[in-house]
N, C-alpha and C positions, 0 to 999 in steps of 0.2 A: 505494499499500500504506500502510495507517494506520502511524503512528509506535508505536501501541500493542501493534500486532501481534507475538508472540514471534518471535525471532531462529532461524533455521533451525540455526547454529549454537550456541545455548543451552543448556547441559544440561538435559535433561527431569530432573523432581523423582522424586526416588527413589521406587518404590512400598513402602509397608511390608508387610510379611509379614502375610498375615489370621491373627488371634489364632483358637485352637484354641477351638470353643465347648465342645470337653468341657472343656477345663482349668477353667473354672468351676464344672462340675458337680463336678468332682474335688475341688477346694477346699471347697465347699460341704457335700461328703459328709463330708470328712475335718473339718472344723468340728465338723458334729452329731457324727459319732462320737466325738472327741476331749472336747468337753464336755457334752452332752447324755449321753452314755452315762456318762462320768465320775459326774455327779450323781444316776443310776438305783441306784447302792449306796446312798445317805442315802435315796432315796425308799424301795427295798425294806426297808431296816430301820426307817424311821419305819410303813410298812405293816404291817410283822410286829407292831412293837410296838403299834399301832393295832388289831389284832383279826385279821387276816389270818392265816391258815396258810402255810406257805411253798409247798406243791404248789397248794392253792387259789387262792393268789393268782396264781399263773402260768398256773393254768388259766382262769380269769375274765379276766384282763388279755390273754392272747394271742386267746381265743376272741373278744371283743369287739372288739380292733382288727382281728383276721381279717375279721369279718362287715362291718366299716365299710369296710374296704377291697377286698373280694371285693365289694359291691355297689356301689361307686361305681365301680370297674372294669366290672362287666357293661353299669351305665347307660352308661358312655361307649361302650358296642359291643364290648368285649373279648370274644372268645369264653370257654366254661367249658373248662375244663381237661379231656381225656381222662382216661381211667382209667389209663393209663400214667404219666400228667403228675402224677396225683393221689398216685398211688403213690410217685414220685419225691419230690414235694413233702412227705410225708408221711415219708418215710426222712430224708431233710435235716433236717426239723423235730424230729425224735426226738433226732438229734446235737446240732443247735443247740440249741434251745429246752428240750427236754425234760431231759437228760441235760447239758448247758452249763449254762443258766439255772436249770433245777431244783436243781441241785448247789448251785450259790454262794447261791440265796435259804435252802436248807436248813442251808448252812453258817454264814450269817448271822445264826441265832439263837444263837452263841456267838463268831463271830468280828466283829471291827468292819469297819465298812463299806470302810474304808481300807485292812486288812491283806487284804483278800477282795480289793480290785481289784488290790493289789500282788501277789498270788499268781496270779490271771488273768494276768497281764503276761507271764507264761512261754509265753502262746498263741503269739506270733508264733515263736518256738524250733520248735514242732510244726508250725506251718503250712510255714516254711522246709524241713522235712524230709520232708512228705508233699508239698508242691511240687517238689522236687527229684525224687522216686519217680515222682510222675503227670508231671512236665511238662519233665524234666530240665533245669527251671530254677532253679539252685543258687545260693545268695546270693554277690555279689561279697567281693572283702576288706573293704570297709568297711562293707557288711551282716553280715558274720561277726564283726567286732568289736562292732558292733550289737548281735546276737543274744546274745552272750557277754556283754557287759556288763549286759543285761537279766536274762540268766540268773543273775549274779551276784547280782545284786538281789533275785532270788527266794529265793535261797538263804542270803544274806543275814539275811533276815526269819526263817527256821527257825532259824540259829542265834541269833538274839537271843530265842528265846522269842515272838516275835510271835502265833505262830500259836496260842498256849493248850495245853492237856493232854489234849483231847479229840481221839484219833487218827482217830474216824469223820468229824466236819467235816473235819479237813485231808486225809484220803484224795479226799473229795468234791471240795474246791476244787481238789487236785492234777488230779483226773481230768475236772473240767470242760473246761480247756482244751485238753485232748486230742482229747477230743470233740469240740468247737466248731472245732477246728482242721482235723482230719479232716474232719467235716461241710462245710467250705467248699470246702475242695480238691475234696471229690469233687464238691459240686455244680457245680463251675467245669466239668466234663468229663463230665456224666451227658449224654446224648442225649435224654433226656425229659423235663429239666426244663421247667416252664411259662416260657413267655415272661415278661420284665420283670417289672413289679411283682407279675404275678398269679404268679408264684414265690412270693413274697414271702406274700400272701395264704393259698395253699396250705399254706403251713409253719405261716404262723401258726395259722388253723384246726385242722388237723389235732393240730399238738402242744396246742394249748388242750385238746382232746377228751382226749387222752391223761392229758395232768396233772390234770381233772377226774376220770376214772376213776382214776389213781392216788391221789389224794387218799380219793377215797370207798373205793378198797380197801384204805388204811391206817388208816380212821379218823378222819381230818382232820374236825373240826367247828370252826363258828364259836360261839364263847359267846354273839356277842351282835353288835348293829350297828357297825360299826368307829367309830373317834373321827373327830371331822373331822378332823385331820392324817392319819389313816391313808388316809379316803376320799380327800383331796385329793393323796396320794402315790399312791396305786391309779390315778387320773385322768390323773395326771402320767406315769406310766409308761406308760399307754394310749395318749395320745397324741404324746407326745416320744419317750420308751424304745423306744414299737414303731412307730406309722405312721411318725415322722419316720426315725428313728434306725436303725431295724431295715430300712427301705427302702432307706436310702442305703448301707447296708453292701451290701445286694445288688447296687447298683449298682457300688460298688468293686469287688467279686468279679468282675463281667463285665466291667471296663476296667481295671482296675490290675493290677502285680503281686502276688502274694500278700504278700511282704514289706511292701508300702505299704498293701494293704488293710486288715492285720491290726495296723500299728503304733499303733492307738488304744489298743490294750493296754498302750502302754507309758508314754501320756499320762494315762489313765483315773486310773491311781493317785495321781498328783498332786492332780488335781480330785477325788478323791474323798476324799484324806486332807485336803486344803485345808477341803473342806466340813463333813468330821467335826469337824473342830478349829473350828471358825467356826459351825457352827450345830448339830452334834450332841454338843457335848460328850465328845469324844474323846481321847486323849492319847496319841498313838503315841509310842514309845521311841525313843533316840538311833538303833538301828539301822534303824528306817523312815527317816529321814532321809537316812544314806548310802545307801541302796537306791535314794530317790527320785534323789538326784543320778547313780548310774549308771545309771537308768532314762532320766533326760532325757539324759543323752550316747549311750545306746542310739537313742533315737530321731531326735536329729540325724544319726546316721550312716545311719540306715537310708532317712529320707527324705529325705537332700540329692540323690538322685538321680531323674532324671525317668524315669519308664515309658520303657522301651525303645522301645513300639510308638507313643510317644506322640512321641519321638524321629524316628523313622523318618518318620511320618508330618509333623512339622513340617520335617524336611529334603527332603520330596520336593515341599511344596509350594513351599518357598523357592527349589528347584532349578526347578520348573514355570514355563515363560514365560507371562505373561498374555496372553489373545487379546481383551483388552477393550480 
């Protein structure tokens, strides 16, 4: 026997637990939602200032992004959605993009991008409520504290007068996260939602068409060709805000608990306020900075716990003996 042969009594090297491949996608999706969607508030403001009416902006943005995504998926061999799947995608897209995003774009004609993002930060509170009603998955103690802190931050904005004096934009901003939260939870449980990214494509195509119809019905029209910054913002919204970030959101809805999937709404305000100050010339009041502190603490509490399903799978992998 060679002296280099391993001893039978020598301890075997410890086998490392295989990494969960889904964890990497979850982290990428969270990054996309936290930072890309945080930047879209300023991009929407610049697009509006550049000459796009709010409903027309959303209609063109989602129609173009949805058509690109749908075409790519069909070229890769994915089947076309059935009639029921188109209807489910249209209903979800109406809640998320026509009501949710449309109300935000409308309100940003009078409300700064940072404050709009802070108000939308109340969305995880509604998502937790609808998630509990649909799934029985009520937030734990840490998540409840996080949701309360986040809601406190939103209330502080209103107390400080950051929302301005017009009541209709305020109502639109407050209604947008409620519609978005209900649509997000509803999409998780509807039996006829299209599979994978095809759900995102159908939502964007249907909502884009609906927004264009609403734009025409309300008499919106473009006064001329948008300026260079407005066009650049529009294409940024199409490529990053819709194709990348909205697709990432759909993935999180299918693979993460509602509180984690919607936690981006607590990070977006900080990104939006920072970009608004640095690039947009916005000057938020002292209430906004106190609100951001509360919101940052909220997202730490909400995101520090791994999803229960991931923990169960990791535990099962660790306890399963290797057959290799």
